[in-house]
Backbone bond lengths (Angstrom), bond angles and torsions (degrees), N, CA, C in turn:
res aa  C-N    CA-C-N  psi(-1)  N-CA   C-N-CA  omega(-1)  CA-C   N-CA-C  phi
1 X - - - 1.454 - - 1.506 109.10 -
2 X 1.355 115.95 133.56 1.472 119.88 -178.24 1.510 108.84 -74.16
3 X 1.381 114.95 163.59 1.482 119.18 178.98 1.523 109.64 -60.69
4 X 1.335 114.85 -36.86 1.490 117.81 -177.49 1.475 112.73 -68.76
5 X 1.328 115.26 -29.48 1.495 119.63 -176.91 1.533 111.51 -84.76
6 X 1.293 118.23 -21.55 1.457 120.80 -177.95 1.522 112.23 -62.71
7 X 1.297 114.33 143.84 1.445 119.91 170.80 1.555 109.89 -84.31
8 X 1.320 117.32 163.90 1.469 120.28 -178.29 1.525 110.06 -127.03
9 X 1.316 114.05 140.44 1.462 123.17 178.97 1.541 109.83 -115.48
10 X 1.288 115.80 134.52 1.468 122.31 173.49 1.520 108.62 -101.08
11 X 1.351 116.31 125.36 1.483 121.59 -176.90 1.533 107.55 -124.11
12 X 1.324 116.19 123.84 1.485 119.29 176.86 1.512 108.53 -95.19
13 X 1.300 115.94 158.13 1.455 122.09 -179.05 1.533 110.95 59.28
14 X 1.309 117.01 45.53 1.507 121.02 -169.59 1.523 110.97 -96.58
15 X 1.334 120.83 9.58 1.466 120.26 -174.42 1.498 113.76 -85.94
16 X 1.367 119.76 -3.22 1.429 120.79 176.62 1.511 108.36 -170.24
17 X 1.337 113.53 176.28 1.464 120.42 172.39 1.509 117.62 55.59
18 X 1.328 115.08 -135.92 1.471 120.48 -177.50 1.532 109.71 -66.37
19 X 1.318 119.62 -33.18 1.448 120.13 179.30 1.530 112.24 -65.31
20 X 1.340 117.17 -40.31 1.453 122.31 176.29 1.537 109.49 -64.55
21 X 1.316 114.56 -41.63 1.477 119.66 178.15 1.517 111.80 -64.45
22 X 1.311 117.16 -38.58 1.479 120.12 176.25 1.513 110.73 -60.47
23 X 1.381 115.14 -39.76 1.464 118.33 179.75 1.537 110.83 -56.82
24 X 1.271 117.25 -42.96 1.467 120.42 -175.36 1.535 110.51 -73.67
25 X 1.320 118.91 -39.95 1.458 119.86 -177.02 1.536 111.49 -70.98
26 X 1.323 115.93 -30.67 1.453 117.89 176.90 1.550 110.82 -72.46
27 X 1.375 113.82 -36.29 1.443 115.97 174.23 1.524 111.91 -62.58
28 X 1.286 115.39 -40.02 1.476 120.43 179.19 1.523 110.56 -62.83
29 X 1.344 116.72 -28.05 1.469 123.09 178.34 1.539 112.19 -81.86
30 X 1.368 116.84 -4.04 1.459 118.96 175.41 1.526 115.25 98.93
31 X 1.326 118.42 12.42 1.476 122.49 -176.34 1.553 107.18 -94.26
32 X 1.306 115.26 152.66 1.437 124.34 163.25 1.533 105.47 -84.00
33 X 1.348 115.93 166.93 1.460 121.69 -172.61 1.520 112.65 -127.00
34 X 1.320 114.28 142.66 1.439 122.29 156.94 1.508 105.18 -123.58
35 X 1.333 115.93 115.55 1.492 120.73 -177.26 1.492 109.26 -117.24
36 X 1.314 114.05 140.56 1.448 121.19 -176.30 1.504 112.70 -134.98
37 X 1.316 117.94 145.09 1.410 125.22 176.06 1.518 108.49 -171.33
38 X 1.297 118.86 176.25 1.489 121.28 -179.72 1.567 109.70 -74.63
39 X 1.332 117.71 -39.79 1.422 122.18 -170.41 1.547 113.98 -86.33
40 X 1.328 116.55 94.99 1.466 120.37 -176.40 1.544 111.21 -62.25
41 X 1.318 117.50 -37.21 1.458 119.94 -178.82 1.541 110.04 -62.41
42 X 1.338 117.22 -39.57 1.455 120.00 178.71 1.523 111.35 -67.81
43 X 1.333 116.07 -39.87 1.445 118.89 177.28 1.498 112.25 -63.00
44 X 1.357 118.26 -41.98 1.461 121.65 177.95 1.535 111.72 -62.72
45 X 1.333 116.45 -39.18 1.437 119.44 177.56 1.550 113.02 -66.56
46 X 1.315 114.23 -41.32 1.511 118.50 176.83 1.531 110.63 -64.65
47 X 1.356 116.05 -41.73 1.477 119.92 -179.44 1.551 108.63 -59.66
48 X 1.310 117.31 -47.21 1.483 118.56 -177.36 1.538 109.94 -64.61
49 X 1.281 117.76 -41.31 1.483 120.23 -177.79 1.552 108.96 -64.17
50 X 1.326 115.56 -41.34 1.493 118.28 -178.79 1.506 111.94 -70.26
51 X 1.384 117.67 -37.90 1.442 120.13 -179.12 1.532 110.64 -69.53
52 X 1.329 119.04 -19.13 1.426 120.84 174.81 1.529 112.16 -70.39
53 X 1.327 114.11 -19.51 1.479 119.60 -174.13 1.547 112.37 -112.51
54 X 1.321 118.41 -27.00 1.445 123.40 -169.14 1.532 110.83 -130.69
55 X 1.336 114.59 143.61 1.438 120.33 175.57 1.547 108.13 -94.93
56 X 1.300 118.01 101.74 1.448 122.58 -172.13 1.498 110.09 -158.79
57 X 1.345 115.44 165.64 1.459 122.79 174.32 1.540 106.04 -98.70
58 X 1.327 118.49 128.34 1.434 122.58 -179.67 1.524 109.44 -129.87
59 X 1.365 115.01 115.42 1.495 120.35 175.83 1.516 108.26 -101.25
60 X 1.363 113.46 145.30 1.428 120.70 -179.20 1.567 109.29 -116.44
61 X 1.359 113.86 137.31 1.454 118.43 174.24 1.558 107.48 -131.55
62 X 1.315 115.08 114.69 1.486 117.77 175.41 1.525 106.16 -83.43
63 X 1.312 115.76 119.98 1.492 120.63 -175.27 1.503 110.59 -156.06
64 X 1.320 113.37 139.34 1.462 121.05 176.75 1.523 108.26 -102.19
65 X 1.279 118.82 108.91 1.469 124.94 -173.56 1.539 111.23 -70.07
66 X 1.303 119.20 -9.57 1.448 121.01 175.23 1.532 111.97 -75.96
67 X 1.383 115.02 -10.86 1.456 120.12 173.89 1.504 109.08 -85.96
68 X 1.330 116.89 135.05 1.418 122.33 -171.35 1.518 115.10 -63.04
69 X 1.377 115.30 -30.54 1.457 120.99 -177.84 1.576 112.31 -86.51
70 X 1.317 116.12 -2.35 1.473 118.75 -172.66 1.516 112.95 -58.75
71 X 1.342 118.64 -47.86 1.538 117.60 -178.66 1.549 111.03 -58.07
72 X 1.320 116.73 -43.16 1.498 118.90 178.74 1.508 110.93 -63.27
73 X 1.334 118.51 -38.21 1.455 120.34 178.74 1.519 112.90 -64.69
74 X 1.320 115.56 -39.52 1.490 120.10 176.81 1.519 109.99 -64.13
75 X 1.328 115.77 -45.48 1.454 120.78 179.23 1.536 110.26 -60.73
76 X 1.336 117.97 -44.79 1.456 121.97 -179.55 1.527 109.81 -60.97
77 X 1.327 118.09 -42.38 1.457 121.58 -179.69 1.543 107.89 -57.83
78 X 1.328 119.22 -44.85 1.433 121.06 179.32 1.535 111.81 -64.96
79 X 1.290 116.71 -43.27 1.493 118.55 179.52 1.501 110.49 -63.97
80 X 1.334 116.59 -46.20 1.504 121.09 -177.48 1.475 110.28 -63.69
81 X 1.297 121.20 -30.16 1.469 124.58 -179.80 1.523 114.42 -101.58
82 X 1.311 115.04 15.07 1.456 121.53 176.89 1.544 112.49 52.01
83 X 1.277 117.08 47.70 1.483 123.60 -179.91 1.510 107.29 -106.02
84 X 1.327 115.82 116.21 1.453 123.26 173.97 1.551 107.49 -83.77
85 X 1.310 116.09 120.58 1.484 118.21 179.47 1.562 106.67 -95.41
86 X 1.331 113.09 114.93 1.500 121.11 -178.49 1.492 112.05 -95.64
87 X 1.345 116.75 -20.92 1.493 120.95 178.16 1.492 109.92 -144.20
88 X 1.331 116.48 147.82 1.435 123.75 -175.27 1.531 108.93 -132.07
89 X 1.312 116.23 126.38 1.465 121.36 176.87 1.526 107.24 -115.16
90 X 1.321 119.62 103.80 1.431 124.04 176.14 1.561 107.67 -83.49
91 X 1.281 114.29 85.75 1.477 120.68 -175.24 1.518 114.35 -101.68
92 X 1.333 118.47 -26.25 1.448 121.66 -172.50 1.546 109.85 -58.79
93 X 1.328 113.46 137.39 1.444 118.61 176.63 1.557 110.46 174.84
94 X 1.316 113.96 169.66 1.436 121.04 -178.72 1.520 110.77 -160.60
95 X 1.344 116.52 167.57 1.438 120.27 178.32 1.522 110.90 -92.13
96 X 1.289 116.74 151.54 1.463 121.41 -178.96 1.562 107.38 -140.02
97 X 1.347 117.00 65.15 1.472 119.66 -171.92 1.513 111.96 -73.12
98 X 1.287 114.17 149.99 1.486 123.08 177.43 1.494 112.03 144.56
99 X 1.291 117.60 166.07 1.450 122.75 175.44 1.520 109.80 -64.28
100 X 1.301 115.80 137.12 1.478 122.22 -174.04 1.552 109.93 -51.31
101 X 1.339 114.99 -50.05 1.466 117.91 -173.31 1.528 112.92 -75.97
102 X 1.364 116.40 -16.45 1.470 118.96 179.55 1.498 115.08 -85.41
103 X 1.326 116.77 -9.48 1.470 122.12 178.28 1.491 108.30 -91.98
104 X 1.302 119.04 128.99 1.482 121.95 -176.74 1.513 109.15 -69.96
105 X 1.339 112.99 155.33 1.464 118.18 -170.21 1.563 111.87 -65.52
106 X 1.296 119.88 -36.10 1.436 121.67 177.56 1.512 111.47 -57.77
107 X 1.309 116.38 -39.95 1.495 119.48 177.15 1.539 111.29 -66.99
108 X 1.341 116.22 -41.94 1.457 117.99 175.44 1.534 110.53 -62.07
109 X 1.325 116.69 -41.99 1.449 118.73 -177.87 1.504 114.14 -62.71
110 X 1.360 116.95 -44.07 1.436 119.54 175.85 1.521 113.02 -62.43
111 X 1.322 114.95 -39.57 1.460 119.96 176.53 1.505 111.61 -58.79
112 X 1.335 117.18 -48.28 1.447 120.99 179.24 1.548 111.77 -66.45
113 X 1.314 116.55 -31.58 1.466 120.72 176.96 1.519 110.94 -61.22
114 X 1.339 116.31 -44.64 1.468 122.13 -177.19 1.540 110.38 -74.75
115 X 1.330 116.40 -46.74 1.430 121.26 -170.38 1.496 116.21 -84.90
116 X 1.328 116.61 -22.61 1.461 119.89 -175.51 1.565 109.08 -121.18
117 X 1.320 116.46 -63.15 1.476 119.68 -172.39 1.527 112.48 -61.28
118 X 1.348 116.15 -47.50 1.478 118.72 -178.49 1.511 111.86 -65.20
119 X 1.305 118.88 -36.12 1.453 123.60 177.34 1.509 110.76 -61.44
120 X 1.343 115.24 -48.35 1.446 119.99 -179.20 1.521 112.17 -68.27
121 X 1.357 116.91 -43.69 1.424 119.52 -174.38 1.508 112.82 -69.37
122 X 1.343 116.27 -40.23 1.480 117.66 176.63 1.508 111.99 -62.64
123 X 1.321 115.72 -40.09 1.500 120.65 174.00 1.509 110.32 -59.36
124 X 1.269 116.02 -47.10 1.472 122.67 -178.26 1.515 112.51 -60.87
125 X 1.353 114.92 -39.78 1.512 119.41 -177.38 1.521 112.00 -74.40
126 X 1.371 117.12 -39.59 1.469 117.82 -173.11 1.508 112.63 -95.87
127 X 1.288 120.28 -16.08 1.481 121.52 -178.92 1.490 113.57 -59.83
128 X 1.354 120.45 -46.08 1.465 117.52 -175.24 1.517 114.42 -54.53
129 X 1.276 120.27 -44.12 1.463 121.56 178.14 1.493 112.84 -63.40
130 X 1.327 117.10 -35.28 1.441 121.02 175.32 1.537 110.17 -63.20
131 X 1.320 116.41 -43.18 1.483 120.36 176.54 1.557 111.30 -60.31
132 X 1.346 114.95 -44.31 1.465 117.95 -178.91 1.524 110.92 -63.79
133 X 1.308 119.02 -34.02 1.437 122.84 -179.02 1.532 112.96 -87.14
134 X 1.313 117.27 -7.89 1.459 120.78 -179.97 1.500 114.08 70.03
135 X 1.321 117.00 22.65 1.470 119.53 179.51 1.525 110.32 -152.89
136 X 1.323 117.76 130.48 1.467 121.98 176.19 1.466 110.41 -164.44
137 X 1.323 117.83 140.02 1.457 124.97 176.64 1.533 108.48 -130.53
138 X 1.311 116.88 119.86 1.487 123.29 -175.53 1.540 108.00 -124.98
139 X 1.345 115.55 126.75 1.425 121.92 172.47 1.529 109.98 -116.04
140 X 1.307 116.58 129.40 1.440 120.54 171.85 1.534 105.80 -110.45
141 X 1.317 115.49 118.91 1.469 118.42 -179.53 1.507 107.31 -79.72
142 X 1.347 114.84 103.15 1.462 122.32 176.65 1.533 109.34 -94.30
143 X 1.333 117.12 -135.99 1.481 119.41 -175.93 1.504 109.99 -166.81
144 X 1.318 113.33 161.25 1.494 119.97 169.82 1.537 111.93 -68.40
145 X 1.319 116.69 -19.56 1.464 122.74 -171.38 1.531 113.39 -50.63
146 X 1.322 121.96 -44.51 1.480 119.99 -179.04 1.496 115.11 -66.94
147 X 1.347 116.89 -14.22 1.465 119.65 -178.09 1.539 112.40 -92.94
148 X 1.311 117.99 -7.13 1.465 120.53 -176.75 1.533 109.65 -128.54
149 X 1.345 118.57 166.71 1.473 120.56 -178.50 1.510 111.66 -58.22
150 X 1.314 115.18 133.39 1.470 121.41 -177.93 1.560 109.24 -89.22
151 X 1.337 117.51 124.66 1.450 119.61 172.64 1.542 112.55 -60.10
152 X 1.288 117.18 153.20 1.520 120.70 -179.38 1.478 109.80 -63.38
153 X 1.310 120.91 -24.91 1.467 123.69 -175.95 1.497 112.53 -96.82
154 X 1.320 117.58 20.28 1.490 120.19 -176.87 1.504 112.60 -85.83
155 X 1.317 120.12 -1.66 1.435 120.66 179.28 1.526 112.74 57.56
156 X 1.333 117.32 -133.02 1.479 122.19 -179.07 1.511 111.38 -98.86
157 X 1.325 120.16 10.60 1.429 120.89 -169.96 1.571 112.02 -64.46
158 X 1.303 118.20 -49.99 1.444 120.86 178.95 1.535 112.75 -61.22
159 X 1.365 117.51 -46.66 1.480 117.06 178.18 1.531 114.80 -59.79
160 X 1.314 117.87 -41.17 1.473 116.51 178.38 1.479 112.80 -69.84
161 X 1.325 118.54 -33.12 1.467 118.65 176.89 1.526 111.08 -70.82
162 X 1.301 117.59 -32.93 1.490 119.41 175.07 1.531 108.49 -64.53
163 X 1.357 117.03 -41.44 1.462 119.91 176.88 1.560 110.12 -57.75
164 X 1.323 116.28 -45.47 1.476 119.16 -178.40 1.532 111.21 -60.18
165 X 1.304 115.84 -39.14 1.480 120.57 178.11 1.535 109.63 -62.42
166 X 1.329 117.69 -51.77 1.462 119.38 -177.48 1.536 112.41 -68.20
167 X 1.309 116.82 -35.05 1.428 121.70 174.11 1.523 111.44 -59.53
168 X 1.332 117.13 -45.96 1.424 123.66 177.59 1.545 112.17 -58.79
169 X 1.320 115.73 -43.33 1.442 121.40 177.53 1.533 112.03 -61.48
170 X 1.323 113.69 -42.55 1.442 119.68 -178.49 1.543 112.07 -65.77
171 X 1.342 116.77 -44.55 1.494 119.08 179.24 1.508 110.61 -66.34
172 X 1.368 116.32 -42.23 1.447 119.81 -179.99 1.519 113.19 -58.85
173 X 1.323 116.99 -45.09 1.446 122.49 -177.26 1.528 113.37 -72.46
174 X 1.364 114.93 -34.67 1.457 120.46 -179.15 1.554 111.00 -71.74
175 X 1.313 118.41 -33.14 1.455 121.54 -167.91 1.504 112.74 -119.47
176 X 1.306 119.70 8.62 1.462 121.36 -177.38 1.566 111.09 -58.97
177 X 1.319 115.24 -37.41 1.475 119.20 179.99 1.515 113.09 -77.41
178 X 1.308 116.85 -0.17 1.452 121.31 176.78 1.537 113.19 -103.86
179 X 1.345 115.71 7.83 1.447 120.92 -178.89 1.513 113.70 84.58
180 X 1.359 115.90 18.99 1.441 119.47 -179.39 1.542 110.16 -108.59
181 X 1.363 114.89 130.04 1.449 120.21 171.78 1.535 108.91 -112.21
182 X 1.281 117.27 135.72 1.449 123.10 179.27 1.526 108.75 -129.32
183 X 1.321 117.14 125.57 1.458 120.76 -176.76 1.519 113.08 -126.34
184 X 1.277 117.62 135.22 1.494 121.75 167.81 1.491 108.59 -93.36
185 X 1.324 116.58 117.46 1.459 123.16 -178.34 1.544 105.50 -100.29
186 X 1.325 116.80 124.63 1.463 122.80 -168.28 1.546 111.00 -123.71
187 X 1.298 116.72 78.48 1.480 121.47 176.84 1.479 111.72 -73.78
188 X 1.316 114.56 154.50 1.508 120.64 166.53 1.507 108.15 -92.52
189 X 1.307 115.54 -138.19 1.463 120.33 -177.96 1.542 108.84 -64.51
190 X 1.315 116.62 126.96 1.450 123.08 -178.16 1.527 108.63 -136.79
191 X 1.310 116.19 133.44 1.474 121.00 -176.02 1.535 110.02 -70.02
192 X 1.336 118.28 101.40 1.424 124.48 176.55 1.569 105.55 -147.08
193 X 1.363 113.12 -170.94 1.467 119.19 175.19 1.519 111.86 -80.07
194 X 1.338 118.61 -6.31 1.438 120.79 -169.71 1.528 115.16 -57.29
195 X 1.327 117.99 -52.59 1.450 117.75 -175.21 1.570 113.12 -74.72
196 X 1.298 114.97 -26.76 1.478 119.63 173.94 1.517 109.82 -65.70
197 X 1.340 115.46 -47.46 1.468 119.91 -176.58 1.537 110.00 -65.08
198 X 1.351 118.36 -30.61 1.449 122.15 178.76 1.481 113.30 -81.93
199 X 1.336 117.85 -2.08 1.463 122.52 -178.82 1.519 112.49 69.70
200 X 1.298 118.62 29.65 1.462 123.44 -178.22 1.513 110.54 -94.36
201 X 1.333 118.28 63.14 1.437 121.39 -173.85 1.543 113.51 -62.05
202 X 1.287 115.13 -33.11 1.489 119.45 179.45 1.497 110.63 -62.48
203 X 1.347 116.32 -39.85 1.469 120.77 178.00 1.496 111.14 -69.58
204 X 1.343 116.74 -42.16 1.455 121.98 -179.06 1.502 110.80 -57.54
205 X 1.311 118.78 -33.71 1.470 124.92 -175.00 1.531 113.65 -88.67
206 X 1.328 119.54 5.32 1.442 120.77 176.27 1.532 111.66 -68.94
207 X 1.304 119.58 159.79 1.458 122.50 -175.64 1.522 113.78 -58.36
208 X 1.342 114.40 146.04 1.459 120.38 -176.23 1.545 113.78 -61.36
209 X 1.339 117.51 -28.79 1.460 119.58 -176.61 1.509 112.48 -66.62
210 X 1.326 118.41 -14.84 1.454 123.26 177.90 1.556 112.54 -81.00
211 X 1.310 115.74 -12.12 1.457 121.23 -171.02 1.457 115.84 -101.04
212 X 1.345 118.40 151.49 1.472 123.18 166.36 1.481 110.53 -113.36
213 X 1.328 117.70 164.00 1.469 118.26 177.97 1.534 109.12 -101.00
214 X 1.342 115.48 155.25 1.452 123.07 -169.17 1.499 112.79 -57.71
215 X 1.331 116.90 -43.09 1.473 116.83 -172.44 1.535 109.46 -72.46
216 X 1.288 121.11 -31.70 1.497 121.90 172.78 1.481 110.42 -60.93
217 X 1.338 117.30 -45.38 1.477 121.68 178.77 1.537 109.35 -59.49
218 X 1.328 115.45 -45.67 1.481 120.69 -177.17 1.525 110.81 -64.85
219 X 1.342 116.47 -44.47 1.487 118.71 -179.03 1.511 109.24 -62.91
220 X 1.285 118.12 -44.35 1.482 121.94 178.55 1.509 111.29 -61.07
221 X 1.340 118.24 -39.30 1.419 122.53 177.64 1.515 112.96 -63.77
222 X 1.341 115.73 -44.16 1.473 120.54 178.25 1.524 109.66 -62.87
223 X 1.312 117.80 -45.93 1.494 121.01 177.71 1.459 113.06 -58.58
224 X 1.389 115.11 -40.55 1.474 121.16 -177.81 1.582 109.43 -62.53
225 X 1.330 116.87 -48.55 1.450 119.32 -175.44 1.551 110.91 -70.28
226 X 1.297 116.56 -34.57 1.467 119.25 179.88 1.526 111.06 -70.46
227 X 1.324 117.16 -28.54 1.486 118.30 179.57 1.507 112.00 -95.23
228 X 1.359 119.44 0.26 1.441 121.54 175.10 1.465 113.78 82.44
229 X 1.318 118.78 27.29 1.472 123.22 178.19 1.544 109.97 -85.92
230 X 1.328 118.14 120.55 1.460 121.46 -171.55 1.537 111.19 -70.50
231 X 1.324 116.54 -43.12 1.440 120.53 -173.62 1.552 109.20 -131.69
232 X 1.283 115.99 125.01 1.476 121.46 178.66 1.535 108.70 -120.87
233 X 1.326 115.35 120.50 1.477 120.68 170.10 1.527 103.95 -98.91
234 X 1.328 119.36 114.40 1.450 121.93 -173.50 1.544 111.24 -74.34
235 X 1.323 113.03 127.23 1.477 117.94 170.62 1.540 114.53 89.05
236 X 1.344 115.33 140.21 1.454 119.45 -178.39 1.497 112.27 -63.01
237 X 1.324 117.18 -38.32 1.477 120.18 -178.02 1.549 109.64 -64.18
238 X 1.283 117.25 -42.28 1.472 118.84 178.10 1.499 114.05 -67.07
239 X 1.345 115.35 -35.03 1.471 119.18 175.67 1.526 108.95 -64.33
240 X 1.354 118.00 -37.61 1.418 120.41 179.57 1.544 111.91 -66.76
241 X 1.345 116.03 -40.96 1.457 120.25 175.97 1.526 111.73 -59.63
242 X 1.378 115.23 -41.26 1.465 119.46 -178.46 1.543 109.78 -64.76
243 X 1.318 118.15 -44.52 1.442 121.96 178.71 1.540 111.61 -64.63
244 X 1.328 115.75 -42.20 1.481 119.89 -179.18 1.504 110.28 -62.61
245 X 1.331 119.20 -38.71 1.469 123.70 179.65 1.462 112.62 -63.37
246 X 1.364 117.32 -26.48 1.471 121.65 178.47 1.535 111.18 -76.23
247 X 1.272 117.76 -29.58 1.504 117.92 -169.39 1.473 113.21 -103.32
248 X 1.351 120.39 -18.30 1.442 119.49 -179.50 1.561 107.83 -81.16
249 X 1.343 115.91 148.05 1.499 119.87 -176.94 1.541 111.35 -59.27
250 X 1.333 114.70 147.57 1.444 122.00 -178.12 1.516 113.70 -56.43
251 X 1.344 114.63 -38.30 1.465 118.58 179.36 1.520 112.89 -61.94
252 X 1.308 116.11 -38.85 1.474 121.70 178.67 1.554 108.07 -69.40
253 X 1.335 117.34 -42.04 1.405 120.38 179.12 1.561 111.85 -59.64
254 X 1.315 114.43 -40.21 1.470 120.27 179.09 1.518 110.70 -65.64
255 X 1.315 115.81 -40.98 1.496 119.83 178.49 1.542 111.41 -63.84
256 X 1.309 116.34 -39.62 1.476 120.32 176.79 1.525 109.56 -62.05
257 X 1.348 116.79 -46.42 1.456 121.50 -179.42 1.507 110.71 -60.52
258 X 1.330 118.02 -41.55 1.464 120.23 179.70 1.518 111.37 -67.36
259 X 1.332 117.59 -35.58 1.400 119.37 176.63 1.510 114.49 -63.40
260 X 1.378 115.20 -42.21 1.423 121.93 175.81 1.535 110.98 -61.77
261 X 1.328 115.85 -37.52 1.440 121.59 -179.14 1.539 110.31 -64.43
262 X 1.329 116.02 -47.49 1.469 121.41 -177.71 1.530 110.57 -62.82
263 X 1.320 117.67 -39.48 1.424 121.55 178.91 1.480 114.03 -71.45
264 X 1.343 117.35 -35.28 1.455 120.55 -174.57 1.506 112.12 -86.22
265 X 1.335 118.92 -23.37 1.479 122.31 -175.56 1.516 109.81 -58.16
266 X 1.385 117.26 -39.60 1.440 121.17 -177.86 1.572 112.43 -61.37
267 X 1.314 114.63 -22.51 1.454 118.17 -170.93 1.511 114.22 -104.60
268 X 1.356 116.78 -2.33 1.446 119.47 179.21 1.523 110.26 -70.13
269 X 1.323 118.38 118.64 1.440 122.63 -178.69 1.481 110.94 -74.00
270 X 1.333 118.19 136.15 1.442 122.86 -179.33 1.550 108.47 -89.25
């Protein structure tokens, strides 16, 4: 496929973990890349590594999605450089553990900007051209968290991930007849920098058999959106946990959540 004929995917939070894995699996699928994250040095390193393996065009945008103008700046870069975005992966995100009332409002606001506002605005900005072209693929990286009991110290993480799931469903159903597929990809524990950065040492030290690797999650996510699957819970074990959470009594679920909270509170870094 020529460079002109290739489609292009925009991936946020692509400097590590699942975002970096998404970059590689989309390249394998024949797409060019626009990858964005805060750390330009990491993006440059990833670009060089990928270009050593794949023949593709890779654009880098250093951007902090907690800034309110970031989605418009990303969109403007693509317009100014005549880049048609055919697929969008809203992958950027992080954990913000703590009691809701103990977290200052500015921290909540930045979290919501990254996890809700940026996801919606990027979709809003790039969706019209996808509709005009009759082709679009959108992945919102959600989580297993909304399907299982939420620890008391989870902050707003489960609520925003539930929003991403319902938002994905809404976009998928509204635009399916326009050639647009939108998938919420819901991984459980995945080996990335995520839990380390959030100071969740108790989670990091859980047994290896509970974890998936980033590239497997990314491959499954790509397959899901290409096949038109609205919601993907990655892995049989995670699907089992999601089903189990539905059938066990609420009181037991709450006890489990409180146990996780007591164990994890000791490990939350200040």
